Every structure is written in C-alpha cells, then in structure tokens.
N, C-alpha and C positions, 0 to 999 in steps of 0.2 A: 198367220199374222205376218209372216216374212214377206209375202207378196204385197200386203197392204203397206208395209214399211217401204218396200221398193217403189210403190206407187207415189208415196210422199216424196221420195227422192227425185223421181221423174218430174214431179210438179214443182220442184224447187223449194219445198217446205222443210227439207231436212238435208243434212250432208251425208254423203256416202258412208263415211266412217262411223256414223251414228245409227246405222240400221239395226244392230243387235239391241241397243238400248230402246229404240223406238218399237221394235217388235215385242220386247218384253213389256213395255208400257201399254201397248195395245192389248196384250193378253190380260194384264191386270185390270185394265179398264173394262174389257169385255166381260171378265169374270164378275166384277162388281156390278155391272149393268144387269147381268143375269140374276144375281143374288137379290139386289134391291128391286128389280123389276118383278121378280117372282113374288116377293113379299107384297108389293103394291097390287098385283093382280089378285092375290089371295084376299087381301084386305077389301078390295072393291067387290069381289064376288061374295064374300061373307056379308058385307054391308047390304048388298042387294037382297040377300035372303032374310034380312031383318036382324042380323046379329051385329051389334055395334062393336067393331074390332079396331077402330082407329087409334084409340089411346093405348090399348094393349100392344098393337103393332109398333107404335112409336117407342114404347118402353122396350120391347124386344129388340128393335133395331138399335137402340142406344147401347144396351148391354152387349149385343152381338158385336158391334163395332169396337167397344172397349176390349172385349175378350180377344178378338182377332188381332188387335194392336199389341196387347201386352202378354198374352199367354203363349203364343207360338203354336206349335203343333207339328203335324206331319210335313216333311219337306220333300217334294218330288223333284224330278229333273226339270220339269217345266211347270209353269203356273196352271196349265190346263189338265195336268194329270193328278 
C-alpha cells in the first residue's frame, strides 16, 4: 500500500508528509472491500442455487459491522496481518 500512497503523492492528490496515514487508510479500505465483496459474492452464488440469502446476509452484515466497531479484538502490527 506504500507504493499506492506514493503514487497519490506523485499525482498531487496527497502531501508527502501524509503518506503513512494514506497507506493505512488504503489498507483499511482494501480489507473492507475484501470482506464485503466476499459476502456479496457468496450471497449472489447462493441466490443462483435457489437459496434466498439476501435478508440473512444483510442481517449478518449489520451485526458484523456493529461487532467490529464496538468489541475490538486482536491487534496486529499492520491492518493486513
């Protein structure tokens, strides 16, 4: 994510001293994209097989989001570990 942050600096979208914050933000965003994207793919695949999972997926996603926000958990050195 460091190289992506440096790219944004080269393009003038971010200041040089903000690279660590931008790199962290990209890691968090990418992690959420993988999480929510995986849930979306699973929902679509199961719906194709005739199992209606849309409502249960939305309920799961809501509770997952609440738990992630308030419960905490394991704290690694970086967001991707």
